[in-house]
LOLO-307106 format. One record per residue: residue in one letter; x, y, z of N, C-alpha, C in turn. Coordinates in nm, 4 decimals. Layout:
N
 rest     n_xx     n_yy     n_zz    ca_xx    ca_yy    ca_zz     c_xx     c_yy     c_zz
    A        X        Y        Z        X        Y        Z        X        Y        Z
...
This chain:
201
 rest     n_xx     n_yy     n_zz    ca_xx    ca_yy    ca_zz     c_xx     c_yy     c_zz
    M   0.1356  -1.7684   1.0058   0.1684  -1.6360   0.9610   0.2949  -1.5607   0.9061
    E   0.2958  -1.5980   0.8015   0.4261  -1.5350   0.7486   0.4149  -1.4632   0.6412
    I   0.5572  -1.3770   0.6263   0.5668  -1.3072   0.4289   0.6507  -1.3787   0.3630
    V   0.6114  -1.4060   0.2729   0.6705  -1.4897   0.1865   0.7445  -1.3694   0.0603
    V   0.7922  -1.4099  -0.0358   0.8815  -1.2939  -0.1109   0.9002  -1.3663  -0.2476
    P   0.8113  -1.3754  -0.3561   0.8192  -1.5084  -0.4526   0.9211  -1.4102  -0.5716
    E   0.9358  -1.4493  -0.6563   0.9692  -1.3984  -0.7812   0.9700  -1.2667  -0.8194
    D   0.8827  -1.1881  -0.7819   0.8258  -1.0580  -0.8110   0.9593  -0.9707  -0.7147
    G   0.9926  -1.0080  -0.6293   1.0767  -0.9796  -0.4874   0.9700  -0.9004  -0.4215
    R   0.8647  -0.8575  -0.4301   0.7535  -0.7909  -0.3405   0.7136  -0.9234  -0.1953
    P   0.7479  -0.8743  -0.0775   0.6757  -0.9347   0.0095   0.5945  -0.9341   0.0732
    R   0.4578  -1.0711   0.0811   0.3194  -1.0460   0.0777   0.2789  -1.1364   0.2031
    C   0.1513  -1.1361   0.2709   0.0958  -1.1996   0.3583   0.1014  -1.3434   0.2507
    W   0.1254  -1.4374   0.3319   0.1702  -1.6114   0.2923   0.0384  -1.6417   0.2087
    W  -0.0560  -1.5917   0.2655  -0.1855  -1.6654   0.1753  -0.2022  -1.5832   0.0566
    G  -0.1651  -1.4696   0.0286  -0.1382  -1.3824  -0.0742  -0.0576  -1.3813  -0.2065
    A  -0.0145  -1.5007  -0.1690   0.1306  -1.5377  -0.3048   0.0880  -1.6903  -0.3603
    S   0.0027  -1.7146  -0.2850  -0.0121  -1.8829  -0.3239  -0.0849  -1.9400  -0.4540
    T  -0.1424  -1.8382  -0.5173  -0.2068  -1.8615  -0.6522  -0.2372  -1.7458  -0.7312
    P  -0.2221  -1.7056  -0.8359  -0.2042  -1.6200  -0.9470  -0.3436  -1.5626  -0.9086
    D  -0.4565  -1.6245  -0.8669  -0.5675  -1.5198  -0.8299  -0.5894  -1.4632  -0.6602
    Y  -0.5083  -1.5367  -0.6123  -0.4739  -1.4343  -0.4715  -0.3734  -1.3622  -0.5022
    V  -0.2896  -1.3244  -0.5753  -0.1710  -1.2288  -0.5729  -0.2623  -1.1205  -0.6333
    D  -0.3772  -1.0978  -0.7234  -0.4422  -0.9995  -0.7727  -0.5507  -0.9657  -0.6307
    Y  -0.5872  -1.0650  -0.5933  -0.6930  -1.0394  -0.4709  -0.6140  -0.9401  -0.3428
    H  -0.5085  -1.0380  -0.3477  -0.4632  -0.9406  -0.2408  -0.3498  -0.7927  -0.2482
    D  -0.3360  -0.8200  -0.3576  -0.2646  -0.6527  -0.3865  -0.3239  -0.5529  -0.4277
    S  -0.5174  -0.5823  -0.4913  -0.5588  -0.4474  -0.5233  -0.6483  -0.4528  -0.4624
    E  -0.7318  -0.5479  -0.3485  -0.8655  -0.5234  -0.3367  -0.8773  -0.5727  -0.1602
    W  -0.8184  -0.6682  -0.0631  -0.7887  -0.7158   0.0164  -0.7690  -0.6099   0.1464
    G  -0.8319  -0.5763   0.1732  -0.7832  -0.4896   0.2897  -0.8137  -0.3315   0.2507
    F  -0.8310  -0.2949   0.1418  -0.8756  -0.1536   0.0721  -1.0106  -0.1462   0.0888
    G  -1.0506   0.0022   0.1291  -1.1251   0.0430   0.1916  -1.2521   0.0686   0.0660
    V  -1.3534   0.0260   0.1092  -1.4910  -0.0008   0.0056  -1.5705   0.1086   0.0759
    T  -1.6676   0.2145   0.0381  -1.7831   0.2805   0.0428  -1.9019   0.2481  -0.0605
    E  -1.8759   0.1399  -0.1759  -1.9688   0.1307  -0.2728  -2.0779   0.0591  -0.2022
    D  -2.1830   0.0637  -0.2278  -2.3201  -0.0128  -0.1211  -2.3383  -0.1602  -0.2022
    S  -2.3118  -0.1658  -0.3665  -2.3184  -0.2714  -0.4358  -2.1938  -0.3444  -0.3766
    R  -2.0651  -0.3110  -0.3381  -1.9397  -0.3995  -0.3376  -2.0082  -0.4513  -0.1743
    L  -1.9892  -0.3716  -0.1241  -2.0384  -0.4145   0.0386  -2.1308  -0.5417   0.0401
    F  -2.2545  -0.4779  -0.0247  -2.3118  -0.5876  -0.0067  -2.3092  -0.7511  -0.0820
    E  -2.2484  -0.6966  -0.1794  -2.1906  -0.8208  -0.2760  -2.1119  -0.8931  -0.1423
    K  -1.9897  -0.8391  -0.1146  -1.8910  -0.9239  -0.0254  -1.9933  -0.9793   0.0947
    I  -2.0328  -0.9011   0.1748  -2.1144  -0.9720   0.2629  -2.1944  -1.1075   0.2002
    C  -2.2466  -1.0737   0.1352  -2.3182  -1.2302   0.0886  -2.2298  -1.3388  -0.0118
    L  -2.1102  -1.2520  -0.0594  -2.0302  -1.3933  -0.0915  -1.9510  -1.4786   0.0217
    E  -1.9205  -1.3718   0.1123  -1.8729  -1.4530   0.2184  -1.9644  -1.5241   0.3259
    G  -2.0886  -1.4997   0.3037  -2.2050  -1.5966   0.3744  -2.1590  -1.7366   0.2471
    F  -2.1980  -1.7324   0.1037  -2.1447  -1.8140   0.0119  -2.0037  -1.9349   0.0960
    Q  -1.9232  -1.8288   0.1191  -1.7960  -1.8884   0.1289  -1.7906  -2.0070   0.2415
    S  -1.8922  -1.9998   0.3387  -1.8625  -2.0748   0.4407  -1.9276  -2.2173   0.4342
    G  -1.7813  -2.3082   0.4887  -1.8056  -2.3814   0.4915  -1.6761  -2.4512   0.3380
    L  -1.6368  -2.3612   0.2827  -1.5502  -2.3519   0.1126  -1.4376  -2.2714   0.1631
    S  -1.3612  -2.2860   0.0686  -1.2260  -2.2116   0.0669  -1.2561  -2.0579  -0.0235
    W  -1.2407  -1.9694  -0.0047  -1.2325  -1.8546  -0.0039  -1.1930  -1.8081  -0.2438
    L  -1.0898  -1.9085  -0.2463  -1.0645  -1.9172  -0.3721  -1.1749  -1.9849  -0.4620
    T  -1.2399  -2.0574  -0.3709  -1.3231  -2.1104  -0.4688  -1.4604  -2.0033  -0.5133
    I  -1.4954  -1.9500  -0.4108  -1.5659  -1.8198  -0.4118  -1.5437  -1.7225  -0.5499
    L  -1.4088  -1.6533  -0.5002  -1.3439  -1.5860  -0.5990  -1.3189  -1.6271  -0.7490
    R  -1.3005  -1.7374  -0.7587  -1.3203  -1.7871  -0.8701  -1.4145  -1.8076  -0.9621
    K  -1.5429  -1.7971  -0.9156  -1.7027  -1.8264  -0.9421  -1.7601  -1.6604  -0.9590
    R  -1.6895  -1.5870  -0.8710  -1.7341  -1.4405  -0.8762  -1.7887  -1.3685  -0.9545
    E  -1.7255  -1.3323  -1.1334  -1.8007  -1.2806  -1.1953  -1.9074  -1.3691  -1.2276
    N  -1.9557  -1.5146  -1.2250  -2.1053  -1.5874  -1.2407  -2.1786  -1.5278  -1.1476
    F  -2.1311  -1.5409  -1.0113  -2.2206  -1.4387  -0.9013  -2.2905  -1.3110  -0.9565
    R  -2.2021  -1.2429  -0.9920  -2.2259  -1.1250  -1.0626  -2.3375  -1.0938  -1.1179
    R  -2.3523  -1.1854  -1.2591  -2.3945  -1.1915  -1.3052  -2.5828  -1.2945  -1.3288
    A  -2.5617  -1.4071  -1.1671  -2.6728  -1.4337  -1.1781  -2.7498  -1.3179  -1.0641
    F  -2.6561  -1.2416  -0.9695  -2.7332  -1.1765  -0.8946  -2.7272  -1.0796  -0.9249
    D  -2.7629  -0.9971  -1.0496  -2.7951  -0.8664  -1.0971  -2.6740  -0.7614  -1.0421
    R  -2.5763  -0.8073  -1.0784  -2.4483  -0.7160  -0.9761  -2.4280  -0.6792  -0.8625
    F  -2.5481  -0.7697  -0.7807  -2.5495  -0.7176  -0.6727  -2.6175  -0.6041  -0.6291
    D  -2.7362  -0.5513  -0.6886  -2.7838  -0.4551  -0.6994  -2.9118  -0.4605  -0.5446
    P  -2.9168  -0.4473  -0.4331  -2.9783  -0.4776  -0.3704  -3.1578  -0.4962  -0.3606
    A  -3.2114  -0.3813  -0.4797  -3.3306  -0.3492  -0.5444  -3.3556  -0.4600  -0.6043
    A  -3.2831  -0.5093  -0.6787  -3.3355  -0.5884  -0.7825  -3.2895  -0.7515  -0.7277
    V  -3.1999  -0.7619  -0.5858  -3.2338  -0.9073  -0.5811  -3.3465  -0.9098  -0.4581
    A  -3.3586  -0.8090  -0.4055  -3.4746  -0.8205  -0.3229  -3.6283  -0.8591  -0.3630
    A  -3.6175  -0.8693  -0.5555  -3.7466  -0.8431  -0.5978  -3.7031  -0.9801  -0.6659
    F  -3.6498  -1.1223  -0.5943  -3.5910  -1.2407  -0.6538  -3.7231  -1.3170  -0.5870
    D  -3.8045  -1.3733  -0.7020  -3.8763  -1.4745  -0.6420  -3.8625  -1.6245  -0.6395
    A  -3.9459  -1.7344  -0.6386  -3.9192  -1.8473  -0.6635  -3.8955  -1.8943  -0.7471
    G  -3.9245  -1.8122  -0.8592  -3.8574  -1.8879  -1.0608  -3.7075  -1.8324  -1.0456
    D  -3.6606  -1.7370  -0.9427  -3.5159  -1.7115  -0.9633  -3.4440  -1.7921  -0.8830
    V  -3.4917  -1.8392  -0.7920  -3.4546  -1.9277  -0.6679  -3.4515  -2.0709  -0.7636
    D  -3.5134  -2.1164  -0.8021  -3.5035  -2.2358  -0.9218  -3.3639  -2.2168  -1.0263
    R  -3.4071  -2.0966  -1.0598  -3.3078  -2.0425  -1.2085  -3.1426  -2.0653  -1.1079
    L  -3.1452  -2.0422  -1.0025  -3.0248  -1.9889  -0.9511  -2.9606  -2.1693  -0.8881
    L  -3.0558  -2.2276  -0.8349  -3.0385  -2.3677  -0.8154  -2.9755  -2.4590  -0.9679
    G  -3.0200  -2.4427  -1.0857  -2.9800  -2.4835  -1.1845  -2.8275  -2.4034  -1.2134
    D  -2.7844  -2.3169  -1.1899  -2.6936  -2.2335  -1.2417  -2.5542  -2.2853  -1.2137
    A  -2.4870  -2.3624  -1.2911  -2.3825  -2.4194  -1.2411  -2.2403  -2.3655  -1.2286
    G  -2.2498  -2.1936  -1.2233  -2.1636  -2.1347  -1.2422  -2.1515  -2.0810  -1.0706
    I  -2.2285  -2.1116  -0.9919  -2.2311  -2.0472  -0.8993  -2.2530  -2.1665  -0.7679
    V  -2.2364  -2.1696  -0.6299  -2.2722  -2.2530  -0.5617  -2.3915  -2.2747  -0.5423
    R  -2.4582  -2.3769  -0.5473  -2.6176  -2.3880  -0.5662  -2.6570  -2.4733  -0.4158
    H  -2.6925  -2.3889  -0.3324  -2.6979  -2.4128  -0.2383  -2.8048  -2.3180  -0.1974
    R  -2.9322  -2.3989  -0.1332  -3.0789  -2.3363  -0.1286  -3.0592  -2.2083   0.0128
    G  -2.9990  -2.2853   0.0831  -3.0159  -2.1705   0.2290  -2.9221  -2.0674   0.1937
    K  -2.8229  -2.0872   0.1219  -2.7502  -1.9294   0.0661  -2.8043  -1.8830  -0.0092
    I  -2.8797  -1.9147  -0.1521  -2.9241  -1.8479  -0.1982  -3.0319  -1.7462  -0.1643
    T  -3.1471  -1.8149  -0.0784  -3.2519  -1.7790  -0.0248  -3.2060  -1.6688   0.0684
    S  -3.0794  -1.7089   0.1796  -3.0360  -1.6060   0.2510  -2.9793  -1.4306   0.1845
    T  -2.9584  -1.4753   0.0728  -2.9314  -1.3452  -0.0026  -3.0049  -1.2759  -0.0735
    I  -3.1373  -1.3732  -0.1044  -3.2152  -1.2419  -0.1020  -3.2954  -1.2053   0.0035
    N  -3.2997  -1.2657   0.1101  -3.3661  -1.1990   0.2326  -3.2214  -1.0976   0.3098
    N  -3.1428  -1.1033   0.2803  -3.0492  -0.9834   0.3139  -3.0310  -0.8625   0.2052
    A  -3.0580  -0.8969   0.0918  -3.0715  -0.7641  -0.0255  -3.2162  -0.7012   0.0463
    S  -3.3493  -0.7564   0.1099  -3.4082  -0.6893   0.1656  -3.4038  -0.5787   0.2862
    R  -3.3037  -0.6613   0.3783  -3.2477  -0.6166   0.5214  -3.1286  -0.5020   0.4493
    A  -3.0964  -0.5121   0.3765  -2.9853  -0.4328   0.3074  -3.0633  -0.2638   0.2693
    L  -3.1946  -0.3137   0.2166  -3.2274  -0.1815   0.1827  -3.3195  -0.1081   0.3201
    E  -3.3551  -0.1775   0.3959  -3.4024  -0.1419   0.4935  -3.3060  -0.0608   0.6290
    T  -3.1573  -0.1245   0.5913  -3.0593  -0.0733   0.6881  -3.0220   0.0793   0.5778
    I  -3.0301   0.0878   0.4586  -3.0391   0.2387   0.3657  -3.0986   0.2876   0.4256
    D  -3.2116   0.2625   0.4583  -3.3015   0.3789   0.4627  -3.2934   0.3989   0.6212
    D  -3.2220   0.3342   0.7256  -3.1737   0.3554   0.8546  -3.0588   0.4531   0.8561
    F  -3.0128   0.4288   0.8109  -2.8546   0.4978   0.7765  -2.8189   0.5647   0.6616
    G  -2.8803   0.5635   0.5139  -2.8455   0.6589   0.4381  -2.7626   0.5595   0.3526
    S  -2.6734   0.4777   0.3459  -2.6226   0.4202   0.2886  -2.5635   0.2564   0.3943
    L  -2.5324   0.1835   0.3097  -2.4747   0.0617   0.3614  -2.3262   0.0959   0.4170
    A  -2.2677   0.1964   0.3628  -2.1413   0.2131   0.4087  -2.1307   0.3046   0.5271
    A  -2.2281   0.3902   0.5604  -2.2333   0.4466   0.6836  -2.2864   0.3482   0.7770
    Y  -2.3201   0.2351   0.7597  -2.3822   0.1479   0.8651  -2.2749   0.0831   0.9141
    F  -2.2129   0.0354   0.8031  -2.0788  -0.0986   0.8444  -1.9623   0.0009   0.8965
    Y  -1.9502   0.1342   0.8195  -1.8147   0.1755   0.8944  -1.8331   0.2574   1.0578
    R  -1.9765   0.2070   1.1281  -1.9700   0.2404   1.2399  -1.8252   0.1558   1.3187
    W  -1.8120   0.0245   1.2486  -1.7026  -0.0982   1.3078  -1.5774  -0.0388   1.2467
    F  -1.5579   0.0619   1.1572  -1.4325   0.0776   1.1354  -1.2938   0.0835   1.2578
    E  -1.2052   0.0599   1.2494  -1.1219   0.0505   1.3469  -0.9843   0.1842   1.3077
    P  -1.0336   0.2510   1.3476  -0.9128   0.3926   1.2978  -0.7809   0.3426   1.2894
    E  -0.7354   0.2775   1.4087  -0.6104   0.2621   1.4948  -0.6219   0.0376   1.4434
    S  -0.5539   0.0326   1.3503  -0.5613  -0.1408   1.2896  -0.4061  -0.1484   1.3090
    P  -0.3561  -0.1806   1.4155  -0.1810  -0.2168   1.4003  -0.1598  -0.3566   1.3149
    P  -0.0737  -0.4113   1.2626  -0.0249  -0.5200   1.1761  -0.0941  -0.6785   1.3103
    P  -0.1268  -0.7279   1.2513  -0.1471  -0.8559   1.3394  -0.0426  -0.9366   1.3629
    V  -0.0522  -0.9933   1.4929   0.0588  -1.0686   1.5520   0.0091  -1.2170   1.5696
    S  -0.1222  -1.2550   1.5385  -0.1586  -1.3600   1.5572  -0.2941  -1.3880   1.4774
    L  -0.3220  -1.5054   1.3985  -0.4532  -1.5036   1.3162  -0.5533  -1.5189   1.4188
    Q  -0.6448  -1.4416   1.3894  -0.8061  -1.4387   1.4545  -0.8856  -1.4703   1.3640
    A  -0.9960  -1.5461   1.4053  -1.1096  -1.5898   1.3067  -1.2417  -1.5075   1.3841
    T  -1.2203  -1.4371   1.5059  -1.3414  -1.3656   1.5039  -1.2644  -1.2440   1.6616
    T  -1.3217  -1.1322   1.6463  -1.2636  -1.0059   1.7241  -1.4301  -0.9638   1.7673
    E  -1.4253  -0.9036   1.8749  -1.5346  -0.8244   1.9615  -1.6207  -0.7543   1.8792
    A  -1.5604  -0.6733   1.7541  -1.6257  -0.6276   1.6763  -1.6781  -0.7317   1.6189
    S  -1.6056  -0.7899   1.5517  -1.6901  -0.8872   1.4710  -1.7919  -0.9434   1.4848
    T  -1.8246  -0.9903   1.6366  -1.8812  -1.0471   1.7097  -2.0507  -0.9686   1.6924
    A  -1.9660  -0.8382   1.7656  -2.0911  -0.7152   1.7653  -2.1560  -0.7280   1.6418
    L  -2.0982  -0.6732   1.5248  -2.1402  -0.6490   1.4081  -2.2375  -0.7867   1.3731
    S  -2.2038  -0.8818   1.4066  -2.2365  -1.0111   1.3196  -2.3864  -1.0123   1.4456
    K  -2.4205  -0.9823   1.5679  -2.5115  -0.9689   1.6799  -2.6152  -0.8685   1.6011
    D  -2.5572  -0.6977   1.5657  -2.6293  -0.6293   1.5300  -2.7017  -0.6917   1.3845
    L  -2.6464  -0.7728   1.2938  -2.7230  -0.7896   1.1588  -2.8000  -0.9060   1.2019
    K  -2.7934  -0.9853   1.2969  -2.8890  -1.0770   1.2972  -2.9929  -1.0169   1.3726
    R  -3.0141  -0.9065   1.4466  -3.0759  -0.8298   1.5052  -3.1323  -0.7985   1.4345
    R  -3.1020  -0.7268   1.3120  -3.1900  -0.6649   1.1728  -3.2458  -0.7620   1.1089
    G  -3.2140  -0.8893   1.0963  -3.2658  -1.0110   1.0377  -3.1707  -1.0466   0.9010
    W  -3.0772  -1.0517   0.9365  -2.9791  -1.1020   0.7994  -2.9575  -1.2414   0.8354
    S  -2.8976  -1.2793   0.7599  -2.8489  -1.4377   0.7786  -2.7265  -1.4773   0.7512
    F  -2.6754  -1.5801   0.7448  -2.5350  -1.6406   0.7049  -2.4761  -1.5233   0.7663
    V  -2.4315  -1.4461   0.8964  -2.3736  -1.3441   0.9350  -2.3242  -1.3678   1.0206
    G  -2.2546  -1.4740   1.0868  -2.1929  -1.5151   1.2259  -2.0546  -1.4306   1.1971
    P  -2.0417  -1.4419   1.3396  -1.8741  -1.3545   1.3788  -1.7618  -1.3715   1.2631
    T  -1.7217  -1.4807   1.2300  -1.5933  -1.5186   1.1425  -1.6597  -1.4527   0.9991
    T  -1.7592  -1.5122   0.9350  -1.7600  -1.4418   0.8096  -1.7807  -1.2592   0.8518
    A  -1.8433  -1.2438   0.9520  -1.8330  -1.0640   0.9871  -1.6927  -1.0377   0.9798
    Y  -1.6441  -1.1022   1.0581  -1.4631  -1.0652   1.0542  -1.4032  -1.0733   0.9108
    A  -1.4052  -1.1846   0.8184  -1.3430  -1.1894   0.7052  -1.4204  -1.1010   0.6243
    F  -1.5073  -1.0423   0.6486  -1.6054  -0.9489   0.5709  -1.5201  -0.7997   0.6030
    M  -1.5234  -0.7920   0.7214  -1.3968  -0.6681   0.7568  -1.2590  -0.6446   0.7396
    Q  -1.2339  -0.7484   0.7420  -1.0556  -0.7532   0.6743  -1.0714  -0.7082   0.5254
    A  -1.1815  -0.7909   0.4374  -1.2119  -0.7673   0.3057  -1.2110  -0.5899   0.2585
    M  -1.3016  -0.5763   0.3391  -1.3551  -0.4277   0.3136  -1.2291  -0.3158   0.3373
    G  -1.1681  -0.3172   0.4272  -1.0499  -0.1965   0.4855  -1.1490  -0.1721   0.6181
    L  -1.2313  -0.2345   0.6787  -1.2870  -0.1715   0.8379  -1.1901  -0.2386   0.8992
    V  -1.0630  -0.2956   0.9136  -0.9281  -0.3479   0.9859  -0.8346  -0.3693   0.8578
    N  -0.6955  -0.3535   0.9409  -0.5697  -0.3449   0.7944  -0.5492  -0.4774   0.8559
    D  -0.5511  -0.6168   0.8126  -0.4748  -0.7152   0.8240  -0.3771  -0.8075   0.7493
    H  -0.3275  -0.6949   0.7087  -0.1990  -0.6823   0.6198  -0.0485  -0.7314   0.7125
    L   0.0431  -0.7811   0.7126   0.1581  -0.8467   0.8002   0.2158  -0.6652   0.7924
    A   0.3059  -0.6301   0.8834   0.3438  -0.5211   0.8932   0.4798  -0.5316   0.7797
    E   0.5348  -0.6204   0.6899   0.6159  -0.6524   0.6369   0.5604  -0.6541   0.4468
    C   0.4511  -0.6583   0.4790   0.3841  -0.6609   0.3361   0.3716  -0.5608   0.2915
    W   0.4241  -0.5666   0.1625   0.3941  -0.4315   0.0461   0.3170  -0.3400   0.0661
    V   0.2051  -0.4335   0.0481   0.0555  -0.3449   0.0285   0.0260  -0.2955   0.1650
    R   0.0620  -0.3198   0.2838  -0.0081  -0.2863   0.3882  -0.0179  -0.1334   0.3920
    D   0.0847  -0.0842   0.3351   0.0543   0.0873   0.3681  -0.0715   0.1413   0.2825
    D  -0.0526   0.0720   0.1525  -0.1551   0.1152   0.0383  -0.2664   0.1303   0.0787
    A  -0.2767  -0.0272   0.1714  -0.4134  -0.0344   0.1936  -0.4659   0.0675   0.2901
    E  -0.3820   0.0780   0.3951  -0.4180   0.1631   0.5123  -0.4566   0.3310   0.4615
    A  -0.4061   0.3799   0.3553  -0.4084   0.4690   0.3046  -0.5644   0.4592   0.2472
    S  -0.5862   0.3670   0.1717  -0.6760   0.3624   0.1059  -0.8235   0.3748   0.1990
    R  -0.8302   0.2799   0.2885  -0.8807   0.2642   0.4349  -0.9764   0.4279   0.4700
    Q  -0.8468   0.4604   0.5136  -0.8207   0.5953   0.5764  -0.9483   0.7012   0.4906
    V  -0.9071   0.6919   0.3780  -0.9653   0.7952   0.2660  -1.1504   0.7622   0.2112
    A  -1.1425   0.6396   0.2784  -1.2678   0.5478   0.2463  -1.3305   0.6202   0.3911
    A  -1.3041   0.5890   0.4609  -1.3355   0.6261   0.6243  -1.3817   0.8061   0.6269
    S  -1.2996   0.8833   0.5604  -1.2966   1.0445   0.5868  -1.4248   1.0609   0.4556
    R  -1.4914   0.9457   0.4176  -1.6011   0.9767   0.2907  -1.7000   1.0123   0.3423
    I  -1.7597   0.9121   0.4654  -1.7939   0.8428   0.5268  -1.8880   0.9330   0.6437
    R  -1.7478   1.0722   0.7318  -1.7843   1.1264   0.8449  -1.8383   1.2586   0.7913
């Protein structure tokens, strides 16, 4: 874990300067607060697709995923049938993994149930929001919170949501702020996630 300073002079988390795709994602998305249900659903699904792969692979295919899965509208995806599974398995623009595809369809139904229970996915996921999120001092794959979130999702019938996937989701959606202390984005991300949390309360 280190800060790097590329040609633009802005200090970034080491991974966020490794490719142009990551620079944009790191600077404008990762760690910023998100309250839109479609984006939360999209991210938890894409983290499942990322399992065993690099996030860069998924990021570069993200627009294809959005087209293939109806912009990750849970109601639309929950209605997918066997024909849609076949269509998706034939779509070279996404990751063609039957288990991950059927998991996404299953999770859409679970998302609708979660929305019924809590009013929104945001209201559910922000139960794991960390109000105080100091800069990380070591690289973690899981935390107690991500393990608890994973356990609760599985209890609700979600799949491909292990503790590592849950923590990557928490980092990306601003439930925690894992930008390094010297990263130029950290303060903006923190402000964004505090605003997002205030909308849920």
